C-alpha positions as CSV (number, residue, x, y, z in Angstrom):
1,X,6.1,-8.8,-1.7
2,X,3.9,-6.8,0.5
3,X,4.1,-3.1,1.1
4,X,7.0,-2.2,4.1
5,X,6.6,-6.1,4.3
6,X,3.9,-6.3,5.7
7,X,1.1,-8.8,4.9
8,X,-2.4,-8.3,6.3
9,X,-5.4,-10.4,5.8
10,X,-9.0,-10.1,6.8
11,X,-10.2,-12.3,9.3
12,X,-13.7,-14.0,9.1
13,X,-13.9,-14.1,13.0
14,X,-13.3,-11.9,16.0
15,X,-9.9,-11.2,17.5
16,X,-10.0,-13.7,20.3
17,X,-11.1,-16.6,17.9
18,X,-8.9,-15.6,15.1
19,X,-5.9,-16.1,17.5
20,X,-6.9,-18.9,19.3
21,X,-7.3,-20.5,15.6
22,X,-3.9,-19.1,14.8
23,X,-2.4,-20.5,17.7
24,X,-4.0,-24.0,17.1
25,X,-2.5,-24.1,13.4
26,X,0.8,-23.0,14.6
27,X,1.1,-26.0,17.0
28,X,-0.4,-28.2,14.5
29,X,2.3,-27.7,12.3
30,X,4.8,-28.8,14.9
31,X,6.2,-25.3,15.9
32,X,6.3,-23.8,19.4
33,X,4.3,-20.7,20.6
34,X,7.0,-18.6,23.0
35,X,4.5,-16.0,23.8
36,X,1.0,-14.1,23.4
37,X,1.0,-10.5,24.4
38,X,-2.2,-8.7,24.7
39,X,-1.5,-5.1,23.8
40,X,-5.0,-4.1,25.0
41,X,-4.6,-5.6,28.6
42,X,-1.4,-3.8,28.9
43,X,-3.1,-0.7,28.0
44,X,-6.0,-1.3,30.3
45,X,-3.4,-2.1,33.2
46,X,-2.2,1.8,32.6
47,X,-5.7,3.4,32.3
48,X,-5.4,3.7,28.6
49,X,-8.0,2.1,25.9
50,X,-6.9,0.3,22.9
51,X,-8.9,-1.7,21.1
52,X,-8.3,-5.6,20.6
53,X,-4.3,-6.0,19.5
54,X,-2.8,-9.3,20.5
55,X,0.8,-10.4,19.2
56,X,1.7,-13.9,18.8
57,X,5.8,-15.0,18.8
58,X,6.0,-18.4,17.5
59,X,8.6,-20.3,15.2
60,X,10.8,-23.5,14.9
61,X,14.5,-23.5,15.5
62,X,14.8,-25.6,12.2
63,X,13.5,-22.7,10.3
64,X,14.9,-19.8,11.8
65,X,18.5,-21.0,12.9
66,X,19.9,-21.3,8.8
67,X,18.7,-17.9,8.6
68,X,20.3,-16.7,11.9
69,X,23.7,-18.5,10.5
70,X,23.4,-16.4,7.5
71,X,23.4,-13.2,8.9
72,X,22.4,-13.2,13.1
73,X,20.9,-9.7,12.6
74,X,18.0,-11.9,11.3
75,X,17.4,-12.7,15.0
76,X,15.8,-9.5,15.4
77,X,13.0,-10.8,13.2
78,X,12.8,-14.3,14.4
79,X,11.3,-16.0,16.0
80,X,8.2,-15.2,13.8
81,X,5.4,-12.8,14.6
82,X,1.7,-12.5,13.9
83,X,-0.6,-9.2,14.9
84,X,-4.5,-9.9,15.7
85,X,-6.2,-6.8,15.9
86,X,-9.7,-4.9,15.3
87,X,-10.0,-1.7,13.0
88,X,-12.6,1.2,14.4
89,X,-15.2,-0.6,12.4
90,X,-15.1,-3.8,14.3
91,X,-13.2,-5.6,11.3
92,X,-10.8,-8.3,12.8
93,X,-7.1,-8.5,10.7
94,X,-4.0,-10.9,10.7
95,X,-0.7,-9.1,10.1
96,X,2.9,-10.5,9.8
97,X,6.1,-9.8,8.3
98,X,6.4,-11.2,4.9
99,X,9.4,-13.8,4.8
100,X,10.7,-12.3,1.5
101,X,11.0,-9.1,3.0
102,X,12.8,-10.1,6.3
103,X,15.6,-11.9,3.7
104,X,15.9,-9.0,2.0
105,X,15.9,-6.5,5.0
106,X,19.0,-9.0,6.4
107,X,20.7,-9.6,2.9
108,X,20.2,-13.3,3.4
109,X,20.6,-14.0,-0.6
110,X,19.9,-16.9,-2.8
111,X,20.9,-19.8,-0.5
112,X,18.5,-19.2,2.3
113,X,15.5,-18.4,-0.8
114,X,14.0,-22.4,0.1
115,X,13.9,-21.5,3.7
116,X,12.2,-18.4,2.8
117,X,9.6,-19.9,0.8
118,X,8.8,-22.7,3.4
119,X,8.5,-20.3,5.9
120,X,6.1,-18.0,3.7
121,X,4.0,-21.1,2.8
122,X,3.5,-22.1,6.6
123,X,2.8,-18.5,7.5
124,X,0.0,-18.4,4.6
125,X,-1.7,-21.7,5.7
126,X,-1.7,-20.9,9.2
127,X,-3.2,-17.1,8.5
128,X,-5.7,-19.0,6.1
129,X,-6.7,-21.6,8.8
130,X,-7.0,-18.5,11.1
131,X,-9.1,-16.3,9.4
132,X,-10.9,-18.4,7.0
133,X,-13.8,-21.3,7.5
134,X,-16.2,-22.8,9.4
135,X,-16.9,-20.3,12.7
136,X,-17.3,-23.3,15.2
137,X,-14.3,-25.5,13.7
138,X,-10.4,-25.1,14.5
């Protein structure tokens, strides 16, 4: 499990390309993208500076609903979210909540473990597609 339940991986691409690749990988796996929140654009609207920081909210009811059926409080952490951000050195990172941490936080128990494992594998896959590989490909 990642420290504080957050998994953060470096990207080989800039913020926009990383998030575009992530969104495409999520859609290719049959998940729904609910929102794309550009925190830097929001900061600019109020005259504040923020390095590129964008949140993608996504999921699939088949994965999230059983977790919420166990404990509805899991709904605070669902749908899934991924944050793409640029550090002060211009390096791009992708961060997301570890599904095992979400399960522990909401005391989902052993019955939820198969679903948690599927979510963890799906997140690792889409994160890898978004952050690695050919710079021109999707």
